[in-house]
Structure formats: C-alpha cells, structure tokens
C-alpha positions, 0 to 999 in steps of 0.5 A: 901868103908872103912872108912878111904877112904871115909873120904879122898875122901870127903876131896879131893872133898871138897878142890877143891870147896874151890878154886873154890867157895866163898861158906861158905858151902864149907870152913866148909865141908872141915874143917869138912873133915879134923877133921873127917879124923884126929880123924879116923887117931888117932883111927885106927893108934894111933902110932905117931912114923911113920914118914908118919903118923906124916906127914899126921896129920900136913897136915890135921891140916894146912889145918883146920888152913888155912881155920879157919880165912875164916870160922870165918869171914863167921860167924860173917858176918852173925850175923852182918847181922842178928844184922844189919837188926833187928836195929831199927834205923840208928845208930845201922845199921851204928854201924853194917855196920862199923863191916861188912866193917872190916870183909869183908875186913878180909875175903878177906885177909883170902880167899886169904891167904887160897887159896894160901896155899891150892892151892900148894897142889896136891889134884889130888896126894893127895889120891894116896899118902895116900890112900896105908897108910889107906888101910894097917890097918883094925880098930882094937877093941883094938885100938878103945877102947884105943882111946875112953878111951883116948878121954873120960879122955881129955873130963872129965879133960877138963870139970874139968879145965873149971868148975874150971876156967871158962876162954876162953882158958879152955872152948876152950879146952873143946869145942875141946875135945867134938868135938873129942870125939863126931867124935870117937863116930860116928866112933864107930857107923859107925863100929859097926852099933849101935849108942853109948850112949849119942852121941846125948847128945854130938852132942847137947852140941857141937852144943850149944858150937859152938854157944857160940864160934861164939859169942865169935869170933863175939865180938873178930871181934867187938873190932878189928874193933873199935881199929883204932884211925880213927874209934874211932875219927869219928865214936864215936857213933858208937863206943858207941853203939857197946861197949855196945853190948860187954857189953851186950854180956859179960853177956850173954856168961857168963851165956851161959857157966854156962848153958853149964857146968851144962849140960856137968856135967849132962851128965858126973856124979857127980864130986866127986864120987868114982864110974866111972862116968856115961859118962864112964860107957856109953862109956865102952866096955866089 
C-alpha cells in the first residue's frame, strides 16, 4: 500500500472507534494518525495553493484539535489517579479527589463536544474523497529534501527561541517542531528503508517533551479546579495542599525544561558556530 493511502486508512479506522469507545488509546491513535497524515501531505504535496489540499489540511487540523481536550483530560486523570493512590493521608487523597472530580466533568464535556463535531464527518466517504489526491502524487526526492530542510530549520529556530526566552509558549513550539521533524524523518525511513541519523534521539526527546507537557496540562487543570469561590471556601485545606503541589511542580518543571534544552542543544551542536550544525549535517542529502 502507498504511504499516503496507508496513513489515510489508519485515520479512517481510528475515527469510528472514537465515536464508539471511551478508550484513551483510541483518542491517541486518532490524533497521531491525523498528525502523521498532515506531515505526509506537507512533504509529498507541499503546494499550499491547491484549494483541495488546503481543505484537507484544515480537516486534519480540526480533527486533532477537536480531540485535544479529551486527550488532555485522559492524561490528567491518569496522573491524578497515580498521585491519589500514592497519597499517604486522607487530606491529600481528598485534595486529589477534588481535582479528579473536576477533570472527569471536563472530560464528559469534551467527549460530547468532540463526538458531535466528528460525527458530522462522512468517515466512510472520507477515504474515497481524498484517496484520489493522495494517489495522484508519488514521493518526490526534491520535495522530501526541501521538506526536511524546512523542518530542520524550524526545529533549530524553535530551539534557539526556547533557549532565549524559557517561556512556556516557546517550549511548546519546540515540542511541536520536534514532533514534526520526527514524523518527516520516519517517512524518509519508510521510503528509503534506512533509519536517518538521530531519529532515535528525536524519539527520546519527543518523549520527555511530552511528559513535560503533560505535567503542564495537569498543573493547569489543578489551578482550574481551585478557581471557584465555593471550593476555596469549603475545601480550603485541600486548596492549600494543591497550591503547595503547584509550587513544587513549578520548580520541577523548570528543572526539567533546562535538562531538555541541554539535551536538545547537545544533539543540535554548538549554538555559535560558523560550520553547519551536526544535526543539519546528519539530515543532509547528497
């Protein structure tokens, strides 16, 4: 099967499971399938002037975003549940239960919203509608190289921005750039049957960035669970426990971000060098 049709098939198989199941794995698979198909399109069909192609990109982006809130709630519930089980006293258990109840309510809302938006899609007709576009193009070596150059350049600039500002926004952009570069390199591996250099490094980096992001989402939902007058008045002891947790998490997240940036810089090479960085050399094609 051609790479484009295979990716489209994964997406059209994943979406019905999202409608029929509350399994967090189904949501994750659907979002990954949409992202991988997006990166395939950006690599093989890079012309943004094609109207049909723009509509396809928008559809995939909307699917990811529609499922994003649901996925975040699943991750937070897993983390909160782990913390709740580890709690050594009733006070801490009650504090985590407070967050758990809030996130479960948000999850139900996100599931309803996501399913309403995805259910209007003609999933059965999705493959028929877009297969022609995918079959009309073969992977072009020139497009592949240009796509890699663009992804590497974005990765480098995102890393530099994150190192300069240390802001959550820039770290998030660097996480997305890492994900995009990894998926494009995996496409190279699939087409050329050879693992590009540093692909394993990027996978590891994406994994730790993902864990960092999950903790950020968790802390945000903890804060949201407390941002209600009734909770602060009636559950002030639980609020105190959770605020201390947020303070602890802030220190841990800052330390984790520094470790991530150091590891990324080691893979990319010296920030100040007249020579082409090792990462770019590794991804270059003759």
